[in-house]
C-alpha positions in Angstrom: 31.9 -23.8 -2.9 32.0 -20.2 -1.7 29.0 -18.7 -0.1 28.8 -16.0 -2.8 28.7 -18.5 -5.6 26.2 -20.7 -3.8 23.9 -17.8 -3.1 23.9 -16.7 -6.8 23.1 -20.2 -7.9 20.3 -20.6 -5.4 18.8 -17.2 -6.3 18.6 -18.2 -9.9 16.6 -21.4 -9.2 12.8 -21.2 -9.3 10.8 -22.7 -6.5 7.6 -21.2 -5.1 5.7 -22.9 -2.2 5.0 -26.5 -3.1 7.4 -26.4 -6.1 10.7 -26.4 -4.2 12.3 -29.5 -5.9 15.2 -27.7 -7.7 16.2 -25.9 -4.5 16.0 -29.0 -2.4 18.1 -31.0 -4.9 20.7 -28.3 -5.0 21.1 -28.4 -1.2 21.1 -32.2 -1.2 24.0 -32.1 -3.7 26.0 -29.5 -1.7 25.5 -30.6 1.9 27.5 -33.8 2.7 25.5 -35.0 5.7 23.0 -37.8 5.5 19.9 -36.4 3.6 16.2 -37.3 4.0 13.2 -35.7 2.2 9.7 -36.2 3.5 6.6 -36.2 1.4 6.0 -32.5 2.1 9.3 -31.7 0.4 11.1 -30.7 3.6 14.8 -31.7 3.5 16.7 -32.9 6.6 20.4 -33.2 7.0 22.1 -35.1 9.8 21.2 -37.9 12.1 17.5 -37.9 13.0 18.0 -41.0 15.2 20.7 -39.5 17.4 20.6 -39.7 21.1 22.8 -36.6 21.5 21.3 -33.2 22.2 19.8 -31.8 19.0 20.5 -28.4 17.7 18.4 -27.7 14.7 19.1 -25.0 12.1 16.1 -24.1 9.9 15.8 -22.2 6.6 12.9 -22.3 4.2 13.3 -23.3 0.6 10.5 -21.5 -1.1 10.3 -18.0 -2.6 7.3 -15.8 -3.2 5.9 -16.1 -6.7 2.7 -16.9 -8.6 0.8 -19.6 -10.5 -1.4 -19.5 -13.5 -5.0 -18.8 -12.5 -6.7 -18.4 -15.9 -5.8 -18.1 -19.6 -8.2 -15.9 -21.5 -9.3 -16.4 -25.1 -6.8 -13.8 -26.3 -3.9 -15.6 -24.7 -3.4 -13.3 -21.7 -2.6 -15.1 -18.5 -4.1 -14.1 -15.1 -2.2 -15.2 -12.0 -2.5 -16.0 -8.3 0.1 -14.6 -6.0 1.8 -17.1 -3.5 3.2 -15.1 -0.7 3.2 -11.3 -0.1 3.5 -9.0 -3.1 3.1 -5.3 -3.6 1.5 -4.2 -6.8 3.8 -1.3 -7.3 6.9 -3.5 -7.9 5.2 -5.6 -10.6 4.0 -3.8 -13.7 6.2 -4.1 -16.7 8.4 -6.8 -15.1 9.5 -9.9 -16.9 8.4 -13.3 -15.5 9.2 -17.0 -16.2 6.3 -19.5 -16.5 7.5 -23.1 -16.0 5.1 -25.5 -17.7 4.9 -28.6 -15.7 3.9 -30.7 -18.7 7.4 -30.3 -20.3 9.4 -28.4 -17.7 10.1 -25.6 -20.3 10.2 -22.0 -19.2 8.6 -19.2 -21.1 9.0 -15.5 -20.6 6.3 -12.9 -20.5 5.6 -9.4 -19.3 3.2 -8.3 -16.5 1.0 -5.7 -18.0 -2.3 -3.8 -17.5 -3.7 -0.4 -18.3 -5.4 1.3 -15.4 -8.9 2.7 -15.9 -8.7 5.7 -18.1 -5.0 4.8 -18.8 -4.0 7.2 -16.0 -1.9 5.8 -13.2 -1.9 8.7 -10.7 -1.3 7.7 -7.1 -3.2 4.4 -7.5 -1.5 1.0 -7.2 -3.1 -1.5 -9.6 -4.6 -4.5 -7.9 -2.9 -7.8 -8.7 -6.2 -9.4 -9.8 -6.3 -6.9 -12.7 -2.8 -7.7 -13.9 -2.1 -10.2 -16.6 1.0 -11.7 -18.3 1.5 -11.1 -22.0 3.5 -13.8 -23.7 3.4 -12.1 -27.1 1.0 -14.7 -28.5 -2.3 -14.2 -30.3 -4.7 -16.6 -28.6 -5.4 -19.2 -25.9 -4.6 -22.0 -28.3 -1.0 -20.8 -28.7 -0.5 -20.8 -25.0 -1.9 -24.3 -24.6 0.4 -25.6 -27.4 3.4 -24.3 -25.3 2.3 -26.7 -22.6 1.2 -24.0 -20.2 -1.8 -24.7 -18.0 -3.6 -23.5 -14.9 -1.5 -24.1 -11.8 1.9 -23.7 -13.5 4.6 -21.9 -11.5 5.5 -18.2 -12.3 8.6 -16.5 -10.9 10.5 -13.3 -11.6 12.7 -13.5 -14.6 15.9 -12.2 -13.0 19.6 -13.3 -12.9 21.5 -12.7 -9.7 24.7 -10.7 -9.8 27.3 -9.0 -7.7 27.0 -5.2 -7.0 29.4 -2.8 -8.5 31.6 -2.9 -5.4 31.4 -6.7 -5.0 30.0 -6.4 -1.5 26.3 -7.1 -2.2 24.4 -9.8 -4.1 21.3 -8.6 -6.1 18.7 -11.0 -7.2 15.3 -12.6 -6.7 14.3 -15.1 -4.0 16.8 -13.8 -1.4 14.0 -14.6 1.0 15.1 -17.2 1.8 17.9 -18.5 -0.5 20.1 -16.3 1.8 19.0 -18.6 4.7 19.6 -21.7 2.6 23.1 -20.6 1.7 23.9 -20.0 5.3 22.4 -23.4 6.3 24.7 -25.1 3.8 27.8 -23.3 5.0 27.0 -24.3 8.7 26.4 -27.9 7.8 29.6 -28.1 5.7 31.6 -26.6 8.6 30.5 -29.2 11.0 30.8 -32.1 8.6 34.6 -32.2 9.3 34.4 -31.3 13.0 33.5 -33.9 15.6 30.9 -33.0 18.2 30.5 -35.4 21.1 27.6 -33.7 22.8 25.6 -32.2 20.0 24.0 -33.3 16.7 23.6 -30.4 14.3 20.5 -31.0 12.2 19.8 -28.9 9.1 16.2 -28.5 8.1 15.2 -26.9 4.8 11.4 -26.3 5.0 8.8 -26.1 2.3 5.9 -23.7 2.0 6.9 -21.2 4.5 5.6 -18.4 2.3 2.2 -20.1 2.2 1.6 -20.1 6.0 4.7 -21.7 7.5 3.3 -25.1 6.6 6.5 -27.2 6.1 7.8 -26.4 9.6 4.6 -27.8 11.1 5.5 -31.1 9.5 9.2 -30.9 10.2 9.2 -29.9 13.9 8.0 -33.3 15.3 10.4 -35.2 13.1 13.4 -33.1 14.3 12.3 -32.5 17.9 15.2 -30.0 18.4 16.4 -29.2 21.9 17.5 -25.8 20.5 16.2 -24.3 17.3 17.7 -21.5 15.3 15.6 -20.3 12.4 17.5 -18.3 9.7 15.3 -15.9 7.7 15.6 -12.4 6.2 13.9 -9.1 7.0 13.3 -6.0 5.0 16.2 -3.5 5.5 15.1 -0.1 6.9 18.3 1.7 6.1 17.3 3.3 2.8 16.0 6.9 2.4 12.5 7.3 3.9 12.2 3.6 4.7 11.8 4.3 8.4 12.0 7.1 10.9 14.7 5.2 12.7 17.2 3.2 10.7 17.0 -0.5 11.6 18.2 -3.7 10.0 21.2 -1.9 8.6 22.9 -3.8 5.9 26.5 -4.5 6.8 25.8 -4.3 10.6 25.5 -8.0 11.1 22.6 -10.5 11.7 19.6 -9.5 13.7 18.9 -11.4 17.0 15.1 -11.3 16.6 13.2 -10.9 19.9 9.7 -11.0 18.5 7.6 -11.8 15.5 3.9 -12.2 15.1 4.1 -16.0 15.6 6.9 -16.4 18.2 8.7 -14.7 21.1 12.4 -15.5 21.4 13.8 -17.6 24.2 15.7 -14.8 26.0 18.4 -17.1 27.5 19.2 -18.2 23.9 19.1 -14.5 22.7 21.5 -13.6 25.5 23.8 -16.5 24.7 23.9 -15.5 21.0 24.6 -11.9 21.9 27.4 -12.9 24.3 28.9 -15.2 21.6 28.9 -12.4 19.0 30.6 -10.0 21.4 33.2 -12.6 22.4 34.0 -13.4 18.8 33.9 -9.6 17.9 31.1 -10.2 15.3 28.6 -7.4 14.5 25.0 -8.0 15.4 21.8 -6.0 15.9 18.5 -6.6 17.8 15.5 -7.1 15.6 11.7 -7.4 15.8 9.2 -8.4 13.1 6.1 -6.4 13.7 4.4 -7.3 10.4 5.0 -11.0 9.8 5.8 -14.4 11.1 8.4 -17.1 10.5 8.9 -20.9 10.9 9.8 -20.1 14.5 6.1 -20.1 15.5 5.5 -23.7 14.3 8.8 -24.9 15.7 8.4 -23.3 19.1 4.8 -24.4 19.6 5.6 -28.1 18.9 7.3 -28.7 22.2 8.2 -25.3 23.6 11.9 -25.8 23.3 14.3 -22.8 23.1 13.8 -21.2 19.7 15.0 -18.0 18.1 15.2 -16.3 14.7 18.4 -14.9 13.3 17.4 -12.3 10.6 19.6 -11.1 7.8 18.7 -7.6 6.5 17.7 -7.6 2.9 16.7 -4.5 0.9 13.7 -4.6 -1.4 12.5 -8.0 -0.2 9.7 -9.7 -2.2 10.7 -8.0 -5.4 12.5 -8.8 -8.6 15.8 -7.4 -7.3 16.5 -7.8 -3.6 19.9 -6.9 -2.1 22.0 -8.5 0.7 25.4 -7.7 2.1 27.7 -10.7 1.8 29.5 -9.9 5.1 26.1 -10.2 6.9 25.8 -13.7 5.5 29.3 -14.6 6.5 28.9 -13.2 10.0 25.7 -15.1 10.5 27.6 -18.3 9.6 30.3 -17.5 12.0 27.9 -16.6 14.8 26.0 -19.9 14.5 29.2 -21.9 14.3 30.8 -20.1 17.3 27.6 -20.6 19.3 27.5 -24.3 18.6 31.2 -24.8 19.4 30.7 -22.8 22.6 27.7 -24.9 23.6 29.6 -28.1 22.8 32.4 -27.1 25.2 30.0 -26.2 27.9 28.2 -29.5 27.6 31.4 -31.4 27.5 32.7 -29.7 30.7 29.4 -30.4 32.4 29.6 -34.1 31.3 33.2 -34.4 32.6 32.2 -33.3 36.1 29.6 -36.0 36.5 
């Protein structure tokens, strides 16, 4: 399967924190290595019993979304956000509610009228928003099987951009990372490594406080950890004083986020690998958020780094990623692993 096709399929799956089953099943079906899922819904690919040096590649399964908080007597549904949302991207948008009683999905519209019916400069707070299913009362909602706690996701279908260079869709945070993880694992399935075991880790509940990686890190105990995640592109008009995270300019070698500092030797090795392979790359820093790197790094202090793929309009109904950035991230990780394998093999031969 091509990366583009895989990314479109993964984008269209629904899976907020704690409800990642469909995404995990898709990866399990498309990654050939031995698969194990823990009770937290983290998925692991590769040999967790290996005695070789472990290189772990992480990506989180879940997307930002919502769940049903309350159904009022008139059938309007109030909801709880899971992950970071901005109110100004939400009003009038179509959503899917997945009823866990029957696994059916129902479409509704996010609506509200601000006080005085005048929007002005105000952003409506999410707790005042509701979902309108086009029904007349609470009883109709209940008959559909919808109940408090049911998953709500953007009602969006992923697609290619007009020039075919971008994918536009929901949940690119972090189905982009999942797609790259699958490509890396498939690449090394047919290539023998004597010194390294590449372990893929697809974590749950990252958007709800990097919870899955806290469970996964001790099971994996990676000697080197590469976390694949996305970061909001700053290359659009008025997005930033200085353009950073430019789409099409390659993955970001992330030196800092609010939960982790990069291992600089690992950062330098990735930079050198990119330059030798003539792959585009850019430095990055997350000043406003954290990643699974914090949990992984703090488990045993092993070398850990984030590779960030720039994505425009992150945490919205229609995010956008450049396909070459995804492909170059796959190549960078694969080149780095092969380079490290050669280095370890040469070191072993001299003993």
